[in-house]
SELOMAR-501338 format. One record per residue (C-alpha): residue number from 1; residue in three letters; x, y, z. Coordinates in nm, 4 decimals. Example, Ala and Ser with C-alpha at 12.3 -4.5 7.8 and 13.67 -1.06 7.14 Angstrom:
<zavos>
(zavo 1 'Ala' (1.2300 -0.4500 0.7800)) (zavo 2 'Ser' (1.3670 -0.1060 0.7140)) 
</zavos>
This chain:
<zavos>
(zavo 1 'Met' (-0.5882 -2.4350 -1.3463)) (zavo 2 'Ser' (-0.6054 -2.1521 -1.0971)) (zavo 3 'Pro' (-0.6298 -2.2182 -0.7235)) (zavo 4 'Lys' (-0.9678 -2.0448 -0.7092)) (zavo 5 'Ser' (-1.1222 -2.2827 -0.9623)) (zavo 6 'Thr' (-0.9822 -2.5823 -0.7730)) (zavo 7 'Glu' (-1.1317 -2.4512 -0.4500)) (zavo 8 'Leu' (-1.4637 -2.3876 -0.6244)) (zavo 9 'Arg' (-1.4685 -2.7397 -0.7676)) (zavo 10 'Gln' (-1.3989 -2.8913 -0.4243)) (zavo 11 'Glu' (-1.6679 -2.6759 -0.2668)) (zavo 12 'Leu' (-1.9194 -2.7786 -0.5335)) (zavo 13 'Ala' (-1.8295 -3.1462 -0.5004)) (zavo 14 'Glu' (-1.9145 -3.1350 -0.1306)) (zavo 15 'Met' (-2.2606 -2.9856 -0.1915)) (zavo 16 'Ser' (-2.5784 -3.1897 -0.2110)) (zavo 17 'Val' (-2.7753 -3.2238 -0.5339)) (zavo 18 'Asp' (-3.0433 -2.9839 -0.4070)) (zavo 19 'Asp' (-2.7852 -2.7214 -0.3159)) (zavo 20 'Leu' (-2.6179 -2.7602 -0.6538)) (zavo 21 'Glu' (-2.9485 -2.7120 -0.8326)) (zavo 22 'Lys' (-3.0126 -2.3933 -0.6332)) (zavo 23 'Lys' (-2.6627 -2.2648 -0.7088)) (zavo 24 'Leu' (-2.7126 -2.3451 -1.0776)) (zavo 25 'Ala' (-3.0390 -2.1500 -1.0860)) (zavo 26 'Glu' (-2.8682 -1.8544 -0.9166)) (zavo 27 'Ala' (-2.5788 -1.8613 -1.1638)) (zavo 28 'Arg' (-2.8141 -1.8752 -1.4621)) (zavo 29 'Glu' (-3.0162 -1.5848 -1.3205)) (zavo 30 'Glu' (-2.6977 -1.3839 -1.2696)) (zavo 31 'Lys' (-2.5898 -1.4600 -1.6265)) (zavo 32 'Phe' (-2.9282 -1.3424 -1.7550)) (zavo 33 'Arg' (-2.9062 -1.0171 -1.5554)) (zavo 34 'Leu' (-2.5506 -0.9556 -1.6763)) (zavo 35 'Arg' (-2.6481 -1.0176 -2.0382)) (zavo 36 'Phe' (-2.9478 -0.7853 -2.0040)) (zavo 37 'Arg' (-2.7368 -0.5150 -1.8403)) (zavo 38 'Ser' (-2.4680 -0.5413 -2.1091)) (zavo 39 'Ala' (-2.7322 -0.4790 -2.3757)) (zavo 40 'Thr' (-2.8443 -0.1575 -2.2101)) (zavo 41 'Glu' (-2.5180 -0.0201 -2.0696)) (zavo 42 'Ala' (-2.1459 -0.0833 -2.0587)) (zavo 43 'Ile' (-2.0383 -0.3338 -1.7971)) (zavo 44 'Asp' (-1.7256 -0.2941 -1.5871)) (zavo 45 'Asn' (-1.5746 -0.6383 -1.6327)) (zavo 46 'Pro' (-1.6631 -0.8314 -1.9500)) (zavo 47 'Met' (-1.4668 -1.1318 -1.8178)) (zavo 48 'Gln' (-1.7627 -1.2004 -1.5880)) (zavo 49 'Phe' (-1.9337 -1.3666 -1.8857)) (zavo 50 'Arg' (-1.6545 -1.6214 -1.9147)) (zavo 51 'Ser' (-1.6355 -1.6961 -1.5444)) (zavo 52 'Leu' (-2.0143 -1.7364 -1.5159)) (zavo 53 'Arg' (-2.0242 -1.9653 -1.8175)) (zavo 54 'Arg' (-1.7473 -2.1797 -1.6709)) (zavo 55 'Thr' (-1.9082 -2.1862 -1.3271)) (zavo 56 'Ile' (-2.2362 -2.3040 -1.4810)) (zavo 57 'Ala' (-2.0501 -2.5739 -1.6734)) (zavo 58 'Arg' (-1.8711 -2.6912 -1.3556)) (zavo 59 'Ile' (-2.1979 -2.7121 -1.1645)) (zavo 60 'Glu' (-2.3674 -2.9037 -1.4469)) (zavo 61 'Thr' (-2.0746 -3.1459 -1.4679)) (zavo 62 'Ile' (-2.0762 -3.2202 -1.0954)) (zavo 63 'Leu' (-2.4557 -3.2578 -1.0977)) (zavo 64 'Arg' (-2.4291 -3.5059 -1.3828)) (zavo 65 'Gln' (-2.1639 -3.7031 -1.1933)) (zavo 66 'Lys' (-2.3712 -3.7160 -0.8759)) (zavo 67 'Arg' (-2.6890 -3.8234 -1.0519)) (zavo 68 'Thr' (-2.5296 -4.1331 -1.2065)) 
</zavos>
């Protein structure tokens, strides 16, 4: 696992549930905009899809852990 993902996971773990929900909504909105833009034009870095998908999954996992 890369150091950036470890730092991101630690940062997310320290956030409150409300902050995580806001960050999740922002990430989903960004994913939607990226998907829409890729349908209309070429995007510079197609790896953004993967990183956004993984970020969303990390946020959802931490939210699930905090809610139980």
